[in-house]
Structures are given as structure tokens and as C-alpha cells.
C-alpha positions in Angstrom: -28.2 23.2 -53.3 -28.3 22.8 -57.1 -30.6 19.7 -58.1 -28.9 19.3 -61.6 -29.1 15.6 -61.2 -31.4 13.6 -63.8 -34.6 11.5 -63.3 -32.2 8.4 -63.9 -29.7 9.7 -61.2 -32.4 10.5 -58.6 -33.8 7.1 -59.2 -30.6 5.2 -58.6 -30.0 7.4 -55.5 -33.4 6.2 -54.5 -32.5 2.7 -55.0 -29.5 2.5 -53.5 -30.6 4.1 -49.9 -33.6 1.8 -49.8 -31.1 -1.1 -50.2 -29.0 0.7 -47.4 -32.1 0.8 -45.3 -33.2 -2.9 -46.2 -29.2 -3.7 -44.7 -29.9 -1.7 -41.8 -33.3 -2.9 -40.8 -32.1 -7.0 -41.2 -29.0 -5.9 -39.0 -31.4 -4.3 -36.3 -33.5 -7.5 -36.7 -30.8 -10.0 -36.1 -29.6 -7.7 -32.9 -33.2 -7.5 -31.4 -33.6 -11.2 -32.4 -34.3 -13.3 -28.8 -32.0 -16.0 -29.7 -29.3 -13.1 -30.4 -30.0 -11.3 -27.4 -29.8 -14.7 -25.3 -26.7 -15.6 -26.8 -25.0 -12.2 -25.9 -26.4 -12.5 -22.3 -24.9 -16.2 -22.0 -21.5 -14.9 -23.4 -21.7 -11.7 -21.2 -22.4 -14.3 -18.2 -19.7 -16.7 -19.4 -17.0 -13.9 -19.8 -18.1 -12.8 -16.2 -17.8 -16.5 -14.4 -14.3 -16.8 -16.4 -13.0 -13.8 -14.9 -14.0 -14.4 -11.1 -13.1 -17.8 -11.2 -9.8 -16.7 -12.4 -9.5 -14.0 -9.9 -10.8 -16.6 -7.0 -8.2 -18.9 -8.1 -5.4 -16.2 -8.1 -6.8 -15.6 -4.6 -6.7 -19.1 -3.3 -3.2 -19.6 -4.9 -1.6 -16.6 -3.2 -3.4 -17.6 0.3 -2.2 -21.2 0.1 1.2 -20.2 -0.9 1.5 -17.7 2.1 0.3 -20.4 4.4 2.6 -22.9 3.3 5.5 -20.6 3.3 4.8 -20.5 7.0 4.8 -23.8 7.8 7.4 -25.1 4.8 11.2 -24.4 4.5 12.2 -23.2 1.2 13.6 -27.0 0.3 10.3 -28.4 1.1 10.8 -29.2 4.9 8.1 -28.7 7.4 9.1 -26.3 10.0 8.3 -28.2 13.3 8.3 -25.1 15.2 5.4 -24.0 13.5 3.6 -26.9 12.6 3.6 -28.8 16.1 1.8 -26.0 18.1 -0.7 -25.8 15.2 -1.2 -29.6 15.6 -1.7 -29.4 19.2 -4.3 -26.9 19.1 -6.3 -28.5 16.1 -6.1 -31.9 18.4 -7.2 -29.8 21.3 -10.2 -28.3 19.5 -11.3 -31.7 18.2 -10.9 -33.3 21.6 -13.4 -30.4 23.0 -15.6 -30.8 20.2 -16.0 -35.0 21.0 -16.2 -34.3 24.8 -19.0 -31.6 24.0 -20.7 -34.0 21.9 -20.7 -36.8 24.0 -22.1 -34.9 27.3 -25.4 -34.2 24.6 -26.0 -37.5 24.0 -28.2 -39.2 27.1 
């Protein structure tokens, strides 16, 4: 490597490198600043919550649509052959709970 640079060129190179180093140190300082770290963490948590909420909403929507499809026809009319037995089971369970709670009370 030939070092045919003048002292002025060397000095200019040193100044340029110092400026680059100062910029790098400033950037590192911003990245590790507590407010920046907290802000980044909050953003990641918010993103995760949004993604999880979206997935949960989609899953609930699929489930509700599936259940609705079993108890309602395509034109929106209830399927009585399926609704009535489920309603009877629900009424029976509520009745059993009511009877059992009365037995417990003195």
C-alpha cells in the first residue's frame, strides 16, 4: 500500500472518519435510550396483540358461521328439526340446575 497522501488528505480523512464515528455513536445512543427501548417493546406487544386478536376474531367468526349453518337454512329460516331438540336439552339442563339448587337450600 503506497502512502502517497499529503498531510492535508490524511487530516481530511481523519475528520471524515470522526464525523462518521460521531454519527454511529449518536445512532447507538438513540437505539439504547430507555424511551426508545420501551417504545419498541410497546410496538411489538401492540403488533402481537393485534395479530392475536385478528386470529381470534377469525376463529370465532368461522365457528359462529359453522354453528349458524347447522341451525339456519341458506335463506335465514330456522331449521326446526335441529333447533327444537337443542332447545329441549337446554330447558332440561336449566330445570335440573334449578331443582338441584333448591335441594341445597335449607
